C-alpha positions as CSV (number, residue, x, y, z in Angstrom):
1,M,0.0,0.0,0.0
2,R,2.8,2.4,0.9
3,R,4.7,1.6,-2.3
4,T,1.6,2.3,-4.4
5,F,1.0,5.6,-2.6
6,I,4.6,6.7,-3.3
7,T,4.3,5.7,-6.9
8,V,1.2,7.7,-7.4
9,L,2.7,10.7,-5.6
10,I,5.9,10.6,-7.7
11,T,3.8,10.3,-10.9
12,A,1.6,13.3,-9.9
13,L,4.8,15.3,-9.1
14,V,6.4,14.5,-12.4
15,T,3.2,15.3,-14.3
16,S,2.8,18.6,-12.6
17,L,6.4,19.5,-13.3
18,C,5.9,18.7,-17.0
19,W,2.8,20.9,-17.1
20,C,4.5,23.7,-15.4
21,G,7.5,23.5,-17.7
22,A,5.3,23.5,-20.8
23,S,3.5,26.5,-19.4
24,V,6.7,28.4,-18.9
25,A,8.1,27.5,-22.3
26,N,4.8,28.6,-23.9
27,G,5.0,31.9,-22.0
28,V,8.6,32.5,-23.2
29,R,7.6,31.7,-26.8
30,R,4.7,34.1,-26.7
31,G,6.9,36.8,-25.2
32,V,9.5,36.4,-27.9
33,E,6.8,36.4,-30.6
34,H,5.3,39.6,-29.1
35,L,8.7,41.3,-29.0
36,W,9.4,40.3,-32.6
37,L,6.0,41.6,-33.7
38,M,6.4,44.9,-31.9
39,S,9.9,45.4,-33.4
40,A,8.5,44.5,-36.9
41,V,6.0,47.3,-36.5
42,K,8.0,49.9,-34.6
43,A,11.0,50.4,-36.9
44,P,9.0,50.8,-40.1
45,G,6.4,52.9,-38.4
46,R,9.1,55.2,-36.9
47,M,10.7,55.5,-40.4
48,A,7.4,56.4,-42.0
49,L,6.6,59.0,-39.4
50,D,10.1,60.5,-39.9
51,D,9.5,60.6,-43.6
52,I,6.1,62.3,-43.2
53,E,7.6,64.8,-40.8
54,A,10.3,65.6,-43.4
55,D,7.6,66.2,-46.0
56,L,5.7,68.5,-43.7
57,T,8.8,70.4,-42.8
58,A,9.7,70.8,-46.5
59,G,6.1,72.1,-47.2
60,R,5.0,69.0,-49.2
61,S,1.7,68.6,-47.4
62,E,0.0,66.7,-50.2
63,A,2.7,64.0,-50.1
64,A,2.5,63.9,-46.3
65,K,-1.3,63.5,-46.5
66,A,-0.9,60.6,-49.0
67,K,1.6,58.9,-46.8
68,V,-0.6,59.3,-43.7
69,A,-3.5,57.7,-45.6
70,A,-1.3,54.8,-46.7
71,L,0.0,54.4,-43.2
72,R,-3.5,54.3,-41.8
73,Q,-4.6,51.8,-44.4
74,Q,-1.7,49.5,-43.5
75,W,-2.3,49.9,-39.8
76,A,-6.0,48.9,-40.3
77,I,-4.9,45.8,-42.2
78,F,-2.4,44.9,-39.5
79,N,-4.8,45.6,-36.7
80,S,-7.4,43.4,-38.2
81,E,-5.1,40.4,-38.1
82,A,-6.3,37.8,-35.6
83,G,-2.8,37.1,-34.3
84,F,-2.3,40.7,-33.3
85,Q,-5.6,41.1,-31.5
86,N,-5.1,37.8,-29.5
87,S,-1.6,38.8,-28.3
């Protein structure tokens, strides 16, 4: 009886450790994916805003307006992606 109890206890402990390890690994993976996603958006977005600002400074307001419209359209497409909303 004692041996059976110890076997069940060890099995439960190993199982819980495996579930905990899988949960931590999944959290790390999601964190890395989120970081990659944000960096994939941040750098081009910053570059686009700098370009728009340069157009405004140079007095090219029509070009800046067109770039803002394109940026908004791309952002709407990106924001509608299911992967982004579920992050």
